[in-house]
C-alpha positions in Angstrom: -151.8 132.1 -17.9 -148.9 129.6 -17.0 -145.7 131.5 -16.7 -142.5 129.8 -17.3 -140.5 131.1 -14.5 -138.9 127.4 -13.2 -138.4 126.2 -16.7 -136.4 129.4 -17.4 -134.6 129.3 -14.0 -133.6 126.0 -15.0 -132.2 126.7 -18.3 -130.1 129.3 -16.6 -128.9 127.2 -14.2 -127.4 124.7 -16.8 -126.1 127.2 -19.1 -124.8 129.4 -16.3 -122.5 126.3 -15.4 -105.1 156.6 -4.9 -106.9 154.3 -2.7 -103.4 156.3 -3.2 -101.9 157.4 -5.7 -99.3 154.6 -5.8 -102.2 152.1 -6.7 -102.9 153.5 -10.1 -99.8 152.3 -12.0 -100.7 148.6 -11.4 -104.7 149.4 -12.4 -103.2 151.2 -15.7 -101.0 148.3 -16.4 -103.6 145.7 -16.4 -105.9 148.1 -18.4 -103.0 148.1 -21.3 -102.3 144.7 -21.0 -106.0 143.7 -22.1 -107.1 143.8 -25.3 -107.6 147.2 -26.9 -111.0 148.2 -26.5 -113.2 148.1 -29.8 -115.3 151.3 -30.0 -118.5 151.3 -31.3 -119.4 153.2 -35.1 -122.2 154.8 -33.6 -122.2 158.0 -31.6 -120.7 157.7 -28.0 -123.6 156.8 -25.5 -123.7 156.2 -21.8 -125.5 154.7 -19.1 -126.9 155.7 -15.6 -128.1 152.4 -13.4 -129.6 153.9 -10.3 -129.7 150.6 -8.4 -132.4 150.6 -5.3 -130.3 148.1 -3.2 -132.7 146.2 -1.1 -135.8 145.7 -3.7 -138.5 148.2 -4.5 -142.1 147.7 -4.2 -143.8 147.6 -7.1 -147.0 148.0 -5.2 -146.2 150.8 -3.7 -144.6 153.1 -6.7 -145.2 152.2 -10.6 -147.8 149.4 -10.1 -150.5 150.3 -7.4 -153.6 148.0 -7.1 -156.6 150.3 -5.8 -159.1 147.5 -6.1 -157.0 144.8 -4.7 -158.2 143.4 -1.1 -156.6 146.0 1.6 -154.0 143.2 2.4 -152.3 143.5 -1.0 -153.1 147.1 -1.7 -151.5 148.7 1.2 -152.0 152.7 2.2 -150.9 154.6 -0.7 -153.4 155.8 -3.5 -152.7 156.2 -7.3 -152.5 159.6 -9.2 -152.7 160.5 -12.6 -149.8 160.8 -14.8 -148.7 162.8 -17.9 -149.4 159.7 -19.3 -153.1 158.7 -20.4 -154.2 155.9 -18.2 -150.9 155.9 -16.6 -150.8 156.1 -12.5 -148.3 155.8 -10.1 -147.8 156.3 -6.1 -149.2 159.6 -4.7 -145.7 160.4 -2.9 -144.1 160.5 -6.4 -145.6 163.5 -7.9 -142.7 164.8 -9.4 -142.1 162.0 -11.4 -146.1 161.4 -12.4 -146.0 164.8 -14.1 -142.8 163.6 -15.9 -144.1 160.1 -16.7 -144.0 161.2 -20.9 -140.2 161.4 -20.4 -139.6 157.8 -19.1 -140.8 154.2 -19.9 -141.9 151.7 -17.2 -142.0 148.0 -17.3 -144.4 146.6 -15.2 -144.4 143.0 -16.0 -140.7 142.2 -15.2 -139.0 138.9 -13.4 -136.4 136.7 -12.5 -135.9 133.8 -10.8 -134.5 134.3 -7.4 -135.7 136.3 -4.2 -132.5 135.8 -2.7 -130.7 139.0 -2.2 -127.5 137.9 -2.8 -128.1 136.1 -6.1 -130.3 138.8 -7.0 -127.8 141.4 -7.0 -125.3 139.2 -8.8 -128.3 138.4 -11.6 -129.2 142.3 -12.0 -125.3 143.4 -12.0 -124.1 140.5 -14.3 -126.9 138.8 -16.1 -126.2 135.6 -14.5 -127.6 133.9 -11.6 -125.5 132.5 -8.7 -127.0 130.0 -6.8 -125.5 130.0 -3.3 -124.3 133.3 -3.4 -124.1 134.6 0.2 -122.3 137.4 2.0 -119.3 135.2 3.4 -118.2 132.2 0.9 -119.5 133.4 -2.5 -119.5 137.3 -1.9 -117.5 138.4 -5.0 -118.7 138.3 -8.8 -118.3 135.1 -10.8 -119.5 137.0 -14.1 -118.2 140.6 -15.0 -120.7 143.4 -14.4 -122.3 145.2 -16.6 -120.0 148.3 -16.4 -117.0 146.0 -16.3 -118.2 144.9 -19.8 -119.2 148.7 -21.1 -115.4 149.3 -19.9 -113.9 146.6 -21.5 -115.8 146.9 -24.9 -115.6 150.5 -25.3 -113.1 151.7 -23.0 -113.2 155.4 -21.9 -114.4 158.2 -23.7 -111.6 160.7 -23.2 -108.3 160.7 -22.2 -107.9 161.0 -18.3 -111.4 160.0 -17.7 -113.0 156.5 -16.2 -114.8 154.2 -18.2 -116.7 153.0 -15.2 -117.6 154.6 -11.6 -119.5 153.5 -9.0 -121.4 156.2 -6.5 -119.8 156.2 -3.5 -118.1 152.6 -3.8 -118.8 149.1 -5.3 -120.2 147.1 -2.9 -124.0 146.1 -1.9 -125.6 144.8 1.4 -123.3 147.1 3.4 -120.1 146.3 1.3 -120.5 142.5 2.5 -121.0 141.7 -1.1 -119.0 143.0 -4.3 -120.8 142.1 -7.6 -120.2 145.3 -9.3 -116.8 144.4 -10.1 -114.8 143.1 -13.4 -114.0 139.1 -12.4 -112.2 137.6 -15.2 -112.0 141.0 -17.4 -108.9 142.1 -15.1 -108.6 144.7 -12.8 -108.6 147.4 -15.3 -112.1 147.4 -15.7 -113.2 147.1 -12.0 -114.8 150.4 -11.4 -113.6 154.1 -10.0 -115.0 154.8 -6.6 -116.3 158.3 -6.1 -116.1 157.9 -2.2 -118.8 159.6 -0.3 -120.9 162.6 -1.6 -122.2 165.3 0.8 -125.4 165.1 2.9 -126.6 168.2 2.6 -126.8 171.2 0.0 -124.1 173.5 1.6 -121.7 170.8 2.1 -118.6 170.5 0.3 -117.4 167.3 -1.6 -113.8 166.4 -1.0 -112.3 164.9 -4.0 -112.4 160.8 -4.3 -109.3 159.4 -2.4 -108.7 158.0 -5.6 -107.7 161.3 -6.8 -105.7 162.7 -4.1 -102.0 162.6 -3.4 -100.1 161.5 -0.4 -100.1 164.3 2.2 -97.4 166.8 1.5 -96.8 164.8 -2.2 -97.5 167.7 -5.1 -97.4 166.6 -8.8 -93.7 167.7 -9.3 -92.4 165.6 -6.0 -94.7 163.0 -7.7 -92.7 163.3 -10.9 -89.2 162.9 -9.2 -90.1 159.8 -7.6 -91.3 158.3 -10.7 -87.7 159.3 -12.4 -86.4 157.3 -9.0 -88.8 154.5 -9.9 -87.8 154.5 -13.7 -83.9 153.7 -12.6 -84.6 151.2 -10.1 -86.8 149.3 -13.0 -83.9 148.1 -14.7 -82.8 145.6 -12.5 -86.6 143.6 -11.8 -86.8 144.0 -15.7 -84.0 141.8 -16.6 -85.4 139.3 -14.1 -89.1 139.3 -15.4 -89.2 136.4 -18.0 -93.1 137.3 -18.6 -92.6 140.9 -19.5 -94.9 142.1 -16.9 -92.6 144.9 -15.5 -91.8 146.1 -19.4 -93.0 150.0 -19.9 -93.9 150.4 -16.2 -92.8 153.7 -16.3 -95.4 154.4 -19.0 -97.9 153.5 -16.6 -96.4 155.3 -14.2 -96.6 158.1 -16.1 -100.1 157.7 -17.1 -100.9 157.5 -13.4 -99.9 161.2 -13.0 -101.8 162.0 -15.8 -104.7 160.3 -14.3 -104.2 161.8 -11.1 -103.9 165.5 -12.5 -106.4 165.3 -15.3 -108.5 168.3 -15.5 -111.4 166.4 -17.1 -111.8 163.8 -14.2 -111.3 166.5 -11.4 -113.7 168.9 -13.3 -116.2 165.8 -13.3 -116.1 165.3 -9.5 -116.2 169.5 -8.6 -119.6 170.0 -6.9 -118.3 173.5 -6.3 -119.8 174.2 -10.2 -123.1 173.5 -9.1 -125.5 176.4 -7.6 -127.3 175.7 -4.2 -130.6 175.9 -5.9 -129.4 172.7 -8.4 -128.5 170.7 -5.5 -131.8 171.2 -3.6 -133.6 170.6 -6.8 -132.1 167.0 -6.6 -133.2 167.1 -2.8 -130.2 168.5 -0.9 -129.7 164.6 0.3 -127.0 162.4 0.5 -128.8 160.4 -2.4 -130.1 163.4 -4.1 -126.3 164.1 -4.4 -125.5 160.9 -5.5 -127.7 161.1 -9.1 -126.2 164.6 -9.3 -122.7 163.4 -9.6 -124.3 160.6 -11.8 -125.4 163.8 -14.1 -121.9 165.1 -13.6 -120.1 161.9 -15.2 -122.2 161.6 -17.6 -121.7 165.1 -19.3 -118.2 164.9 -18.7 -118.3 161.6 -20.9 -118.1 158.6 -18.6 -119.9 155.7 -20.1 -121.1 153.8 -17.5 -122.1 154.8 -13.9 -123.6 152.7 -10.8 -125.4 154.8 -8.6 -126.4 152.8 -5.3 -129.2 154.5 -4.1 -128.9 152.9 -1.1 -126.7 152.6 1.8 -127.2 149.4 2.9 -130.5 147.7 2.2 -132.6 150.9 2.7 -135.5 149.3 0.2 -135.8 146.4 2.2 -138.8 146.9 3.7 -140.0 144.0 5.9 -141.3 145.9 8.8 -143.2 149.3 8.7 -142.9 149.6 5.0 -145.4 152.5 4.6 -144.0 154.8 6.8 -140.3 154.2 5.6 -141.6 154.9 1.7 -143.9 158.1 2.5 -141.4 159.6 5.0 -137.9 159.2 3.0 -137.6 156.3 0.7 -140.0 157.6 -2.4 -139.9 161.4 -1.8 -135.8 161.4 -2.0 -136.4 159.2 -5.4 -139.1 161.5 -6.6 -137.0 164.6 -6.3 -133.4 163.5 -7.2 -135.0 161.3 -10.3 -137.2 163.9 -11.6 -134.1 166.5 -11.1 -132.0 164.0 -13.1 -134.3 163.8 -16.0 -134.9 167.7 -16.2 -131.2 168.3 -16.2 -130.3 165.8 -18.7 -133.3 166.9 -21.1 -132.1 170.7 -20.6 -128.6 169.8 -21.5 -129.5 167.8 -24.6 -127.9 164.6 -23.0 -131.1 162.5 -22.5 -131.4 161.4 -26.1 -127.4 160.1 -25.6 -127.8 158.9 -21.4 -129.6 155.7 -21.3 -131.2 155.6 -17.5 -132.3 152.7 -15.6 -134.0 152.6 -12.1 -134.7 149.2 -10.7 -133.8 147.2 -7.2 -132.6 143.2 -7.3 -136.4 142.2 -6.9 -139.4 143.7 -6.0 -141.9 143.1 -2.7 -144.3 140.5 -1.7 -147.8 141.8 -3.1 -149.3 140.5 0.4 -148.4 142.9 3.2 -147.0 140.7 6.2 -147.8 141.2 9.8 -145.2 143.4 10.4 -146.8 145.7 8.0 -144.2 145.3 5.4 -143.5 143.2 2.2 -141.1 140.4 1.8 -138.7 139.7 -0.9 -140.8 139.1 -4.6 -138.8 138.0 -7.9 -142.2 136.7 -9.9 -142.9 140.3 -11.2 -141.4 144.0 -10.5 -141.1 147.3 -12.2 -138.5 149.2 -13.9 -137.9 152.5 -15.6 -135.8 153.1 -18.4 -135.7 156.2 -20.5 -133.0 158.0 -22.8 -130.1 156.7 -24.7 -132.2 156.6 -28.0 -135.4 154.7 -26.8 -138.8 155.6 -27.2 -140.5 157.4 -24.1 -143.6 157.5 -22.7 -144.7 153.8 -22.4 -145.9 151.6 -19.7 -145.0 147.9 -21.2 -147.0 144.8 -19.4 -149.2 144.5 -16.8 -149.1 142.2 -13.9 -152.1 140.2 -12.2 -154.9 141.8 -10.5 -153.0 141.6 -6.8 -149.6 142.1 -8.4 -148.2 138.2 -8.2 -147.4 137.6 -11.6 -146.8 138.9 -15.2 -150.3 138.9 -16.7 -149.4 140.0 -20.0 -146.1 140.7 -22.2 -143.7 139.3 -19.6 -140.0 140.7 -19.6 -137.1 138.9 -18.6 -134.6 141.0 -16.6 -132.3 139.7 -18.9 -133.9 141.7 -21.7 -133.8 145.0 -19.8 -130.0 144.3 -19.8 -129.8 143.6 -23.5 -131.5 146.7 -24.4 -129.0 148.3 -22.2 -126.3 147.0 -24.4 -127.7 147.1 -27.6 -128.3 150.9 -27.0 -124.3 151.0 -26.2 -123.6 149.0 -29.4 -122.2 146.2 -27.6 -123.5 142.5 -29.0 -124.5 140.3 -26.3 -123.2 136.9 -28.5 -119.5 138.5 -27.8 -117.6 136.2 -25.4 -114.3 136.6 -23.1 -112.2 133.6 -21.6 -113.1 133.0 -18.2 -110.1 131.7 -15.8 -110.1 128.5 -17.5 -109.8 129.8 -21.0 -113.8 129.0 -21.4 -115.7 131.2 -24.0 -118.3 133.2 -21.7 -121.0 135.3 -23.7 -121.8 138.8 -22.3 -125.4 137.3 -22.0 -126.7 133.5 -22.3 -130.1 134.8 -22.2 -132.3 138.1 -23.2 -133.2 140.2 -26.1 -133.7 143.9 -26.6 -137.0 145.2 -25.6 -138.6 145.8 -29.5 -141.3 148.1 -28.5 -138.5 150.6 -26.6 -135.9 150.6 -29.4 
């Protein structure tokens, strides 16, 4: 089979030509200045993207090759799952028992093995040639979460439309490709801040939900009244009208700070020790537990960074890292999330996507590791009205390329958008007024919908 990797890549390149309480008024002001969100007619749905930044090895997780030569197949054994004929890594036994709850695409691909460009691609749907950690470290197209925020808006008063757990950065915060770009700061993600690292550790409120020390809501109202009085002078000088109604935005800021819905969503004290332990009792497990709490509260889009820096970037000692920490933590947390969503009646309305920016090389390198590989990798999708229990596509015998049913990564994003009721041909103007579609390329995956 001839796989048109470079052809499609060329086509993409051708067409792709309270921090503190007082920060909230400007954020809310920007939201109001943007066009009012157009709500979909379908029942409200939510998305949780579990982002394995660094790149998950498909050969050691979803797509083992026990018959391949030893320099490809690695150390792990495949085990059977609850779906007949489907086997996954021995270090994912809980997910193996729940395979009927999700789908795995084993023939996904895109056109770049660069961390920066691939992260941008998988978070926005657009390639970013030359992306790097110094001069091109901010996104040049809006992220998926920001699109959801723009089109759908918050599902409830006082609740963010888009949350990043724990923050919006990748590569140790050296790049930030999860932001709104031309959609405006109103659609940048709300950041949860750090989550607990053990099951008995409390979770402090996110920085953006904290008032300055010594300032309660009553004192905040007094300060806002003073601000309202001072607004009249600059308002007379503001020909653009940008300051008009600042008192309204300031009052909204207080509402957001005080809103019970948001505060409850971030309150880990409501979770039992047993539940926190089911998620693994780890920092990463708590990130997914918070993702579930946010979905339950009604946050439309949550990006969970299941990595602090590049934990899945296993160039050296891949198998030790994977079997000791990476896969067991993933297995515990994701299986607990699926159970929780199912038990609470939320899985049908909550789409869960799990992926990294690419896969790892099928051939093991001289350091017992695997390098970057975008020719083929695996993606897990479930919930949100999708069919479940399917394994879509295969890779070649040594896991190097799609063998049948190749799925471009943008088809994954198109599927997410479709389930959220967002047409991908909708356009938004860039900084120069040019119309930019949500996706240039990509169609929903029919087998899943």
